VEXDREN-2710 file (C-alpha; in Angstrom, 1 decimal):
% VEXDREN-2710
k/r/px/py/pz
1/UNK/-42.8/-11.6/77.8
2/UNK/-42.5/-8.5/80.1
3/UNK/-40.6/-5.2/78.4
4/UNK/-39.8/-1.7/80.4
5/UNK/-41.1/1.2/79.0
6/UNK/-38.5/3.9/77.8
7/UNK/-38.7/7.6/77.5
8/UNK/-40.4/8.4/74.7
9/UNK/-38.6/11.6/73.7
10/UNK/-34.8/10.5/74.0
11/UNK/-34.7/6.6/74.8
12/UNK/-33.6/6.7/78.3
13/UNK/-34.9/5.3/81.6
14/UNK/-38.7/6.0/82.0
15/UNK/-39.1/8.3/84.8
16/UNK/-41.9/6.0/86.3
17/UNK/-41.4/2.3/85.9
18/UNK/-44.1/0.9/83.5
19/UNK/-44.0/-2.6/82.1
20/UNK/-46.0/-4.1/79.3
21/UNK/-47.1/-7.8/79.4
22/UNK/-47.4/-9.8/75.9
23/UNK/-49.0/-12.7/74.9
24/UNK/-50.9/-14.1/72.4
25/UNK/-52.9/-17.4/72.9
26/UNK/-55.3/-18.7/69.8
27/UNK/-56.0/-15.8/67.9
28/UNK/-56.2/-13.8/71.4
29/UNK/-53.6/-10.9/72.0
30/UNK/-53.1/-10.1/75.5
31/UNK/-51.4/-6.8/77.0
32/UNK/-50.8/-5.9/80.5
33/UNK/-49.5/-2.5/81.5
34/UNK/-48.1/-2.3/85.1
35/UNK/-47.9/2.0/85.6
36/UNK/-46.3/2.7/88.2
37/UNK/-46.4/6.5/90.3
38/UNK/-50.0/7.5/88.7
39/UNK/-52.4/10.1/89.8
40/UNK/-55.0/8.5/88.0
41/UNK/-55.9/12.1/86.1
42/UNK/-59.5/11.2/84.2
43/UNK/-60.6/14.2/82.7
44/UNK/-62.7/12.3/80.3
45/UNK/-65.1/9.1/82.1
46/UNK/-66.8/7.9/79.1
47/UNK/-65.9/5.2/76.0
48/UNK/-64.4/6.5/73.0
49/UNK/-63.3/10.1/74.5
50/UNK/-59.9/11.2/73.6
51/UNK/-57.9/10.2/77.0
52/UNK/-54.6/12.1/75.7
53/UNK/-54.8/14.8/78.2
54/UNK/-55.1/12.7/81.0
55/UNK/-53.1/9.5/82.1
56/UNK/-53.7/6.4/79.7
57/UNK/-51.9/3.3/78.3
58/UNK/-51.9/2.8/74.8
59/UNK/-51.8/0.7/71.6
60/UNK/-50.9/1.5/68.1
61/UNK/-51.7/-2.2/66.6
62/UNK/-52.3/-2.4/62.7
63/UNK/-51.2/-4.9/59.7
64/UNK/-51.4/-2.3/56.9
65/UNK/-48.1/-2.9/54.8
66/UNK/-47.4/0.8/54.8
67/UNK/-48.6/1.6/58.0
68/UNK/-51.0/4.1/57.1
69/UNK/-54.3/2.5/58.2
70/UNK/-53.8/0.9/62.1
71/UNK/-55.9/0.9/65.7
72/UNK/-55.2/3.3/68.3
73/UNK/-56.3/1.6/71.5
74/UNK/-56.2/3.7/75.1
75/UNK/-57.2/2.9/78.2
76/UNK/-57.5/5.4/81.4
77/UNK/-57.0/3.7/85.0
78/UNK/-60.7/4.3/85.1
79/UNK/-60.9/1.1/82.1
80/UNK/-62.6/3.7/80.5
81/UNK/-61.4/2.9/76.7
82/UNK/-61.1/4.9/73.2
83/UNK/-60.6/3.0/70.2
84/UNK/-60.4/4.3/66.8
85/UNK/-58.7/3.7/62.9
86/UNK/-56.3/5.9/62.2
87/UNK/-55.4/7.1/59.0
88/UNK/-51.3/8.6/58.9
89/UNK/-52.0/10.9/56.0
90/UNK/-47.8/12.1/56.7
91/UNK/-46.6/15.3/58.7
92/UNK/-46.9/19.0/58.2
93/UNK/-44.3/21.1/60.2
94/UNK/-43.2/18.0/62.3
95/UNK/-47.1/17.6/63.1
96/UNK/-48.5/13.9/62.6
97/UNK/-51.7/14.5/60.1
98/UNK/-54.2/11.7/61.2
99/UNK/-57.6/11.3/59.9
100/UNK/-59.8/9.6/63.2
101/UNK/-62.7/6.9/62.8
102/UNK/-64.4/6.2/65.8
103/UNK/-65.1/3.0/66.6
104/UNK/-68.7/3.0/68.0
105/UNK/-68.3/-0.5/69.4
106/UNK/-65.5/-2.3/71.5
107/UNK/-63.8/-5.2/70.7
108/UNK/-61.6/-4.9/73.5
109/UNK/-62.0/-6.9/76.7
110/UNK/-60.7/-4.6/79.6
111/UNK/-59.9/-4.6/83.3
112/UNK/-57.9/-2.3/85.5
113/UNK/-56.5/-2.6/88.9
114/UNK/-55.7/0.4/90.7
115/UNK/-52.1/-0.4/93.0
116/UNK/-50.8/1.8/95.7
117/UNK/-48.3/3.5/93.3
118/UNK/-50.4/3.4/90.2
119/UNK/-52.5/1.1/88.2
120/UNK/-52.2/-2.3/86.4
121/UNK/-54.5/-1.7/82.8
122/UNK/-55.2/-5.1/81.0
123/UNK/-56.3/-5.6/77.3
124/UNK/-57.2/-8.4/75.3
125/UNK/-59.0/-9.0/72.3
126/UNK/-59.3/-11.5/68.9
127/UNK/-56.2/-10.4/66.4
128/UNK/-58.9/-10.5/63.3
129/UNK/-60.3/-6.8/64.5
130/UNK/-57.5/-5.4/64.0
131/UNK/-56.6/-6.8/60.8
132/UNK/-56.7/-4.5/57.9
133/UNK/-54.3/-7.0/55.5
134/UNK/-52.9/-10.3/55.6
135/UNK/-49.2/-8.9/56.6
136/UNK/-47.7/-9.0/60.2
137/UNK/-49.1/-7.6/62.8
138/UNK/-47.0/-3.7/64.1
139/UNK/-47.9/-2.0/66.7
140/UNK/-46.3/0.1/69.8
141/UNK/-46.8/0.3/73.5
142/UNK/-47.3/3.5/75.7
143/UNK/-47.9/5.3/78.7
144/UNK/-49.2/9.0/79.5
145/UNK/-48.7/10.2/82.5
146/UNK/-49.8/13.7/83.1
147/UNK/-48.9/14.2/87.1
148/UNK/-52.2/15.1/88.0
149/UNK/-53.2/17.1/85.2
150/UNK/-50.0/18.9/84.0
151/UNK/-49.9/19.9/80.7
152/UNK/-46.4/18.9/80.4
153/UNK/-47.1/15.0/80.1
154/UNK/-44.3/12.1/80.5
155/UNK/-44.3/9.9/77.6
156/UNK/-42.9/6.3/77.5
157/UNK/-43.0/4.0/74.8
158/UNK/-41.8/0.5/74.3
159/UNK/-39.4/1.9/70.9
160/UNK/-39.3/5.2/71.7
161/UNK/-40.1/7.6/68.7
162/UNK/-37.8/10.1/69.6
163/UNK/-40.1/12.8/70.0
164/UNK/-43.1/14.1/72.0
165/UNK/-45.5/12.6/69.8
166/UNK/-46.8/8.7/69.7
167/UNK/-47.8/8.7/65.8
168/UNK/-44.4/8.0/64.4
169/UNK/-44.9/4.6/62.3
170/UNK/-41.7/4.1/61.5
171/UNK/-41.0/3.1/65.1
172/UNK/-43.7/0.5/65.2
173/UNK/-42.5/-2.8/65.7
174/UNK/-43.2/-6.3/64.8
175/UNK/-45.5/-8.1/67.0
176/UNK/-43.7/-11.8/66.4
177/UNK/-40.1/-10.3/67.3
178/UNK/-42.0/-9.6/71.2
179/UNK/-44.0/-13.2/71.3
180/UNK/-40.8/-14.9/71.5
END
């Protein structure tokens, strides 16, 4: 199924069209982002650098029933990945408090294709790698677009968090609801 991302801050229409296609086949999860109107800004060019200062598509995905431990998977327009096991420790003055444990070896296959007006980012991996429990998979899909490095980012979400932050576990949705 293909879904439109919305403005993360208010749930309205995204400034730039972005879709995510979601599939599951024989235990493999597949996500395809189509990100339009991108300037392909990538300040980091290596695996596992934080991409949130540049353009990226992102998944927060896990199985922990308390939604405190999940994976963050980011892909830049240069097909560079950042994978981390995140532990959500609550909030302090409205800011999510996170422990970040970078994943040293990628379990993700990926491909990025630049287009005339943006890029297509594809991610696929065996579901077993994101399982921290036997519970249902929850996730949220996002896009960051910096307009070529402007500090005020455009934030888009499948399930908008109604704020300028992605790490808001109460807005994660169950994967099975998006595979129908």
